[in-house]
VOROFI-301425 format. One record per residue: residue number from 1; residue in one letter; chain; x negated, y negated, z of N, C-alpha, C in turn. Coordinates in steps of 0.02 Angstrom, whole numbers, plus 50000, padded with zeros to 5 digits. Atoms other than C-alpha are relative to their C-alpha. Example, Ala and Ser with C-alpha at 12.3 -4.5 7.8 and 13.67 -1.06 7.14 Angstrom:
BEGIN
R 1 A A 49955 50059 50000 49385 50225 50390 49955 49940 50000
R 2 S A 50042 50059 49997 49316 50053 50357 50039 49945 50037
END
This chain:
BEGIN
R 1 X A 50003 50061 50039 52032 51684 52098 50028 50013 49931
R 2 X A 49976 49996 50069 52119 51653 51933 49957 49955 49957
R 3 X A 50041 50040 50045 52034 51581 51780 50016 49926 50005
R 4 X A 49980 50070 49995 52132 51420 51800 49973 49965 50062
R 5 X A 50027 50028 49938 52054 51396 51972 49925 49991 49997
R 6 X A 50073 50002 50006 51875 51401 51907 49980 49962 49937
R 7 X A 50033 50024 50061 51762 51311 51786 49954 50057 49979
R 8 X A 50038 49942 50024 51695 51458 51686 49947 49975 49951
R 9 X A 50055 50021 50044 51524 51427 51609 49974 50060 49962
R 10 X A 50028 49950 50045 51474 51532 51460 49928 49979 49988
R 11 X A 50071 50017 50006 51284 51539 51458 49967 50050 49952
R 12 X A 50032 49955 50049 51216 51615 51296 49925 50003 50009
R 13 X A 50072 49992 49999 51040 51674 51272 49967 49972 49937
R 14 X A 50041 50020 50057 50907 51651 51140 50040 50003 49935
R 15 X A 49966 50011 50064 50980 51591 50972 50076 49991 50006
R 16 X A 49929 50012 49990 51154 51566 51050 50041 50063 49985
R 17 X A 49954 49944 50015 51305 51681 51032 50045 49978 49942
R 18 X A 49961 50017 50060 51384 51678 50860 50074 50012 50008
R 19 X A 49927 49996 49995 51571 51679 50821 50026 50071 50013
R 20 X A 49978 49931 49989 51581 51870 50827 49978 50028 50068
R 21 X A 50026 49978 49935 51491 51885 50995 50056 49997 50052
R 22 X A 49948 49998 49948 51599 51931 51145 50003 49935 50039
R 23 X A 49997 50063 49962 51548 51769 51234 50042 49948 49963
R 24 X A 49961 50048 50039 51621 51664 51093 50074 50018 50001
R 25 X A 49930 49977 49998 51779 51769 51090 50032 49987 50068
R 26 X A 49974 50013 49933 51800 51757 51278 50011 49926 50012
R 27 X A 49993 50073 49992 51772 51570 51274 50065 49976 49968
R 28 X A 49939 50019 50035 51915 51554 51150 50062 50022 50040
R 29 X A 49943 49973 49962 52029 51657 51266 50008 49970 50069
R 30 X A 49998 50025 49931 51985 51579 51433 50006 49924 49999
R 31 X A 49985 50072 50007 52062 51406 51446 49952 49954 50038
R 32 X A 50045 50044 49962 51938 51340 51575 49927 50014 49985
R 33 X A 50069 49983 50017 51782 51408 51490 49968 49947 49956
R 34 X A 50041 50045 50041 51647 51295 51421 49932 50033 49990
R 35 X A 50066 49973 50017 51486 51344 51335 49947 49949 50021
R 36 X A 50057 50042 49985 51323 51276 51403 49961 49994 49934
R 37 X A 50033 50013 50064 51253 51197 51244 49927 49980 50012
R 38 X A 50071 50017 49996 51065 51189 51220 49978 49964 49937
R 39 X A 50023 50037 50058 50969 51074 51104 49960 50044 49951
R 40 X A 50044 49960 50042 50848 51205 51040 50013 50074 50014
R 41 X A 49982 49930 49988 50928 51378 51033 49944 50048 49979
R 42 X A 50051 49955 50025 50784 51455 50935 49931 49987 50031
R 43 X A 50064 50015 49966 50645 51372 51038 50015 49980 50072
R 44 X A 49981 50016 49931 50700 51384 51219 49941 49976 50042
R 45 X A 50048 50027 49952 50605 51279 51345 50033 50007 50069
R 46 X A 49970 49983 49936 50637 51341 51521 50026 49938 50038
R 47 X A 49979 50059 49962 50643 51169 51604 50060 49966 49968
R 48 X A 49943 50032 50035 50760 51098 51471 50064 50041 50008
R 49 X A 49941 49957 49995 50877 51247 51475 50028 50001 50071
R 50 X A 49975 49998 49931 50887 51255 51664 50029 49933 50021
R 51 X A 49972 50066 49984 50913 51067 51680 50068 49991 49968
R 52 X A 49935 50005 50033 51055 51076 51554 50052 50041 50037
R 53 X A 49954 49958 49962 51135 51220 51648 50020 49965 50065
R 54 X A 49985 50034 49936 51121 51125 51814 50045 49939 49989
R 55 X A 49956 50057 50016 51202 50973 51731 50072 50022 49991
R 56 X A 49933 49974 50010 51351 51076 51677 50032 50020 50067
R 57 X A 49974 49981 49935 51370 51146 51852 50018 49937 50040
R 58 X A 49986 50062 49963 51359 50971 51927 50064 49965 49976
R 59 X A 49940 50031 50028 51498 50911 51811 50065 50038 50016
R 60 X A 49941 49959 49987 51615 51051 51864 50042 49970 50056
R 61 X A 49953 50026 49950 51769 51000 51962 50030 50055 50043
R 62 X A 49975 49942 49963 51815 51175 52021 49940 50046 50013
R 63 X A 50055 49952 49991 51710 51321 52083 49979 50028 49932
R 64 X A 50028 49976 50063 51597 51383 51944 49993 50076 50001
R 65 X A 50011 49928 50012 51600 51561 51879 49958 50004 49936
R 66 X A 50048 49996 50056 51454 51601 51764 50010 50066 49963
R 67 X A 50002 49942 50043 51462 51721 51617 49937 49992 49957
R 68 X A 50064 50009 50034 51281 51738 51560 49980 50064 49964
R 69 X A 50025 49944 50040 51205 51848 51426 49926 49989 49986
R 70 X A 50069 49998 50019 51022 51890 51401 49960 49942 50031
R 71 X A 50040 50054 49972 50911 51735 51419 50043 49950 50039
R 72 X A 49955 50040 49959 51064 51647 51489 49997 50021 50073
R 73 X A 50008 49975 49931 51041 51757 51644 49939 49967 50031
R 74 X A 50062 50030 49974 50862 51696 51665 50009 49925 50010
R 75 X A 49988 50072 49994 50919 51517 51636 50037 49985 50065
R 76 X A 49962 50011 49939 51048 51527 51775 49957 50011 50062
R 77 X A 50041 49984 49941 50926 51609 51896 49949 49946 50014
R 78 X A 50050 50053 49991 50792 51476 51867 50031 49935 50024
R 79 X A 49966 50062 49982 50920 51337 51892 50030 50001 50071
R 80 X A 49965 49994 49937 50990 51401 52057 49977 49953 50055
R 81 X A 50018 50047 49947 50885 51293 52173 50035 49932 49994
R 82 X A 49967 50065 50011 50974 51142 52096 50075 50002 50006
R 83 X A 49927 49999 50008 51153 51205 52091 50036 50059 50030
R 84 X A 49969 49939 49975 51189 51367 52184 50062 49988 50042
R 85 X A 49945 50013 49954 51310 51285 52306 50068 49994 49966
R 86 X A 49936 50007 50036 51443 51258 52171 50021 50064 49963
R 87 X A 49986 49939 50037 51436 51434 52098 50036 50050 50045
R 88 X A 49959 49952 49962 51571 51555 52158 49984 50072 49982
R 89 X A 50016 49932 50021 51512 51707 52060 49967 50000 49932
R 90 X A 50035 49995 50064 51411 51768 51912 50008 50070 49970
R 91 X A 49994 49940 50040 51441 51900 51778 49941 50000 49953
R 92 X A 50065 50002 50033 51267 51940 51711 49991 50061 49955
R 93 X A 50001 49946 50049 51249 52043 51552 49933 50002 49964
R 94 X A 50061 49986 50038 51092 52119 51476 49942 49955 50018
R 95 X A 50057 50042 49983 50957 52030 51576 49936 50026 49968
R 96 X A 50062 49977 50032 50796 52036 51475 49943 50003 50050
R 97 X A 50059 49995 49957 50629 52080 51552 49953 49942 49983
R 98 X A 50039 50060 50018 50557 51904 51544 49929 50001 50029
R 99 X A 50069 49995 49975 50402 51956 51642 49960 50055 49965
R 100 X A 50032 49946 50038 50358 52093 51516 49957 49969 49945
R 101 X A 50042 50030 50052 50207 52044 51408 50015 50025 49929
R 102 X A 49980 49975 50066 50282 52147 51265 50058 49961 49970
R 103 X A 49941 50036 50023 50431 52029 51252 49983 49955 49940
R 104 X A 50008 50044 50059 50453 51935 51088 50063 49959 49994
R 105 X A 50061 50040 50004 50451 51792 51061 49968 49988 50068
R 106 X A 50039 50005 49938 50315 51766 51191 50023 49943 50046
R 107 X A 49983 50057 49957 50379 51597 51251 50060 50014 50046
R 108 X A 49945 49982 49955 50529 51685 51331 49973 50019 50069
R 109 X A 50031 49983 49935 50407 51739 51468 49998 49940 50046
R 110 X A 50001 50059 49957 50411 51560 51531 50061 49997 50046
R 111 X A 49940 49996 49958 50582 51603 51605 49991 50049 50058
R 112 X A 50012 49952 49946 50505 51734 51719 49950 49973 50049
R 113 X A 49965 49938 49982 50474 51807 51838 50067 49984 50035
R 114 X A 49935 50008 49966 50647 51835 51911 49990 49994 50076
R 115 X A 49998 50002 49927 50686 51792 52090 50013 50070 50027
R 116 X A 49993 49934 49970 50683 51942 52206 50042 49999 50064
R 117 X A 49959 50005 49940 50803 51882 52341 50074 50000 49981
R 118 X A 49928 49996 50015 50992 51902 52355 50028 49934 49976
R 119 X A 49965 50060 50024 51102 51781 52260 50049 49978 50055
R 120 X A 49956 50025 49947 51208 51669 52372 50074 50003 49983
R 121 X A 49930 49992 50022 51370 51722 52284 50007 50070 49970
R 122 X A 49990 49934 50029 51448 51883 52219 49978 50002 49926
R 123 X A 50022 49994 50070 51380 51949 52055 50004 50072 49977
R 124 X A 50001 49935 50034 51388 52092 51932 49946 49996 49947
R 125 X A 50048 49993 50055 51247 52148 51818 50024 50058 49957
R 126 X A 49982 49948 50048 51300 52245 51663 49939 50013 49957
R 127 X A 50061 49983 50036 51156 52338 51583 50009 50062 49958
R 128 X A 49998 49945 50047 51129 52458 51440 49940 50046 50011
R 129 X A 50055 49952 49993 51021 52614 51440 49952 49998 49941
R 130 X A 50046 50004 50057 50945 52572 51270 49995 49928 49974
R 131 X A 50009 50071 50018 50930 52382 51272 49928 49989 49979
R 132 X A 50069 50010 50022 50777 52336 51167 49964 49943 50038
R 133 X A 50030 50056 49966 50748 52182 51277 49993 50009 50076
R 134 X A 50007 49988 49929 50757 52261 51448 50024 50070 50019
R 135 X A 49982 49932 49981 50760 52433 51526 50056 50001 50052
R 136 X A 49947 49991 49950 50905 52498 51629 49970 50001 50070
R 137 X A 50034 49997 49934 50783 52532 51771 49984 49930 50025
R 138 X A 50016 50068 49980 50726 52351 51772 50063 49963 50021
R 139 X A 49936 50033 49983 50906 52289 51771 50025 50025 50067
R 140 X A 49980 49972 49936 50943 52407 51915 49960 49972 50058
R 141 X A 50043 50030 49948 50795 52341 52014 50021 49928 50015
R 142 X A 49980 50070 49991 50852 52163 51984 50068 49996 50035
R 143 X A 49934 49999 49969 51033 52201 52029 49993 50015 50075
R 144 X A 50011 49983 49930 50972 52280 52190 49971 49941 50039
R 145 X A 50031 50058 49967 50862 52130 52233 50050 49943 50009
R 146 X A 49952 50056 49998 51003 52007 52195 50062 50016 50040
R 147 X A 49939 49981 49965 51135 52105 52291 50059 50006 49954
R 148 X A 49948 49995 50052 51233 52128 52130 50026 50071 49993
R 149 X A 49973 49935 50020 51347 52270 52080 49972 50014 49930
R 150 X A 50026 49980 50065 51266 52363 51935 50052 50042 49963
R 151 X A 49954 49963 50044 51379 52421 51793 49958 50032 49944
R 152 X A 50035 49964 50052 51306 52554 51678 50042 49999 49937
R 153 X A 49963 50005 50064 51362 52513 51500 49983 50058 49953
R 154 X A 50019 49944 50044 51286 52674 51432 49951 49977 49948
R 155 X A 50044 50020 50055 51193 52664 51268 50035 49948 49958
R 156 X A 49963 50056 50030 51258 52494 51216 49955 49948 49969
R 157 X A 50045 50049 50030 51104 52410 51144 49995 49937 50042
R 158 X A 50008 50064 49964 51089 52226 51190 50068 49970 50019
R 159 X A 49931 50020 49983 51278 52214 51218 50016 49933 49967
R 160 X A 49986 50060 50040 51302 52087 51079 50037 50022 49936
R 161 X A 49964 49983 50061 51388 52079 50910 49963 50051 49957
R 162 X A 50040 49953 50040 51244 52171 50826 50005 50072 50026
R 163 X A 49994 49933 49973 51269 52319 50943 50073 50023 50002
R 164 X A 49930 49981 50004 51456 52323 50907 50044 49974 50055
R 165 X A 49963 50029 49944 51514 52219 51055 50027 49932 49982
R 166 X A 49966 50062 50019 51620 52088 50968 50050 49981 50054
R 167 X A 49951 50019 49949 51779 52079 51071 49983 50028 50069
R 168 X A 50020 49966 49938 51711 52199 51206 50055 50001 50052
R 169 X A 49943 49998 49954 51878 52238 51290 49984 50030 50068
R 170 X A 50019 49971 49935 51797 52346 51425 49967 49947 50044
R 171 X A 50034 50053 49963 51690 52197 51475 50048 49950 50029
R 172 X A 49953 50050 49975 51835 52076 51490 50042 50029 50056
R 173 X A 49963 49968 49945 51927 52202 51599 49959 50000 50064
R 174 X A 50045 50002 49941 51777 52215 51716 49995 49928 50026
R 175 X A 50004 50070 49979 51761 52025 51717 50064 49978 50035
R 176 X A 49936 50019 49970 51946 52001 51755 50007 50028 50070
R 177 X A 49998 49969 49933 51934 52122 51901 49953 49962 50047
R 178 X A 50049 50037 49960 51778 52032 51964 50028 49931 50020
R 179 X A 49972 50067 49987 51861 51861 51948 50056 50003 50052
R 180 X A 49943 49995 49953 52016 51920 52042 49977 50010 50072
R 181 X A 50027 49987 49932 51906 51967 52191 49962 49941 50029
R 182 X A 50037 50058 49975 51819 51798 52205 50046 49955 50041
R 183 X A 49961 50045 49957 51876 51678 52339 49997 49929 49972
R 184 X A 49998 50069 50025 51931 51502 52292 49965 49953 50047
END
């Protein structure tokens, strides 16, 4: 699949992805990419976020390819019962441990627990070995449950602008390879 054959949905996490974040940079480069906008970036409500995501998927005219980061991963997973049939693939980066009682802010736990069954479409999980919001082991367990390919990003923090992943050229190369393998 080529980018022009898909509706690419950028799904940011808690507090959105700023202009230096790789998601914002990729959105600017990918002509068919749209950001799933939320009303309350700093006070996420699971039902509101998942309903908004499902609305974006429903509006898509081509197969949907998801690029989710952090709480955006949890948002997509919670919305799947409403919209999985239109999703062709998902690129999932830095999934947080939303079922961990140590997570802050606490209301992010309302997005958990994660589903434990295979996703109905191809997916990649990219995880860091020193992400403050989720362990590599947890990401590996989730990737295994979802039938996802796990990519080890090394010690990359939360894989965001703050951890030095502004343009993130390695990530776009992995995404481009993933996209090219999806069926239209």
